[in-house]
Steps between C-alpha positions, in 0.01 A plus 500: 500500500354458150836477323607224740179307430555506125867417551410191705242386242753523217776339706268213598442425131875507438570261789231264370668513158875484574566391141461868402801588715703206371428577134564871546855434613577186298535661157722790619714252694549292186603813313750584773649152525499377142470790255782689666730199474414455132543868411782602734786417262343713226386787724803526727697704249208736435428579862855474634409292806281226642186443293316358802547831682394686189180301444381482864309834501303392194426164660372673815263706285390180323414349842282803567329465162421135570376560853282794398356303210398205715347732761242620248351151494379539859258767383332250267475248785327755723256580220406135459440441871317831539731655760606773255143628478444470875802726545356750251174540698688535829606843634864430411657777294588408143852632556541264797396205283772584249766567763426179688542304179820687406666454839438124484671487160788713629546271802509184287728664242752596767491147640587368155765769449657404834520136392658592167742741668606229744569267206699771320724534807644159411633667185672767712255772396481782751386863513826691474348828620422357845196544726401829339506339158292208630236742634481678164467168314215396733326831433537462122376141510204615710404755233539237229275255683243766582471601134487149353251383765278799418509416129422135574205588723366750247517243221320245721217752535481556125548154349220238507685188617833348605587373152478843341680649800797263468517558125513876543752481787736276301461726196601801709773349719720341235542811281554722805767261631683446173474861379706618796854465629410192707717269289721729293696820575366828366833581336458202266172643361477749217248687286125479542521193724710693754242781501216251557693338786553841662125568481437192713479619865619158620828560317571790734396295803729211404789737426457681833500176699790360298717808557439479875588129503816534293641829629612612844308827468143609430415728208225698669401685183424167333311371805290818528423493126396133504311532829318807368388320185364207697331716763313686226406176323386345831277800567348499151428126494361511856250771405397312185456176697304681771268647238448156343426338837246770589311411180499127581150355527379393842323178403 
């Protein structure tokens, strides 16, 4: 199967470069272990509970950002060794090329999320809404990874080299992360900044996951709203990426 072939190619690169997995999870882990300890005394009164529990959804999204960003590098590697262009002249569908790449990123992201979740268990962080809540969180994280991996792959098709790619990724990730509710509660924000934060789709994703983690019930209206936004964005970015890949030169 074509998707499986592309998946294996991308995964082989990742296995040969395990530092990408280590670095993708290292920074979020440091945030979880050290930033939370430094900020917990200040934030505890604002959030009315454990700051580690509060910040975990944002850290999970940060893991996905990091993993998706590093996955874009594999596209530059395949260009340099020529395998990218050999794939283009093969009968493999362009959509299969994208999906194979995305599923590899999703697999690695969930591996990293599992590691971080296991570490968070030492801080007595659990999903209060049970198995059903866990399934919904997995679904939401899947959508998040799918979207960010699409964006990463699209940028790798558009930008000339790894240096420019990393510059653009870092320029995008940091504002998206900080202009959200990853680190601070929405109720503490006011005015134009609050409106900007609410325009960030990742704010709604983080809030949806957080509410499932912290509450013993699931707000289905919130989940459907967030899931709907990300499904639409996933579809739009996929079509744009597919169009860009179809225009790629077969050299």
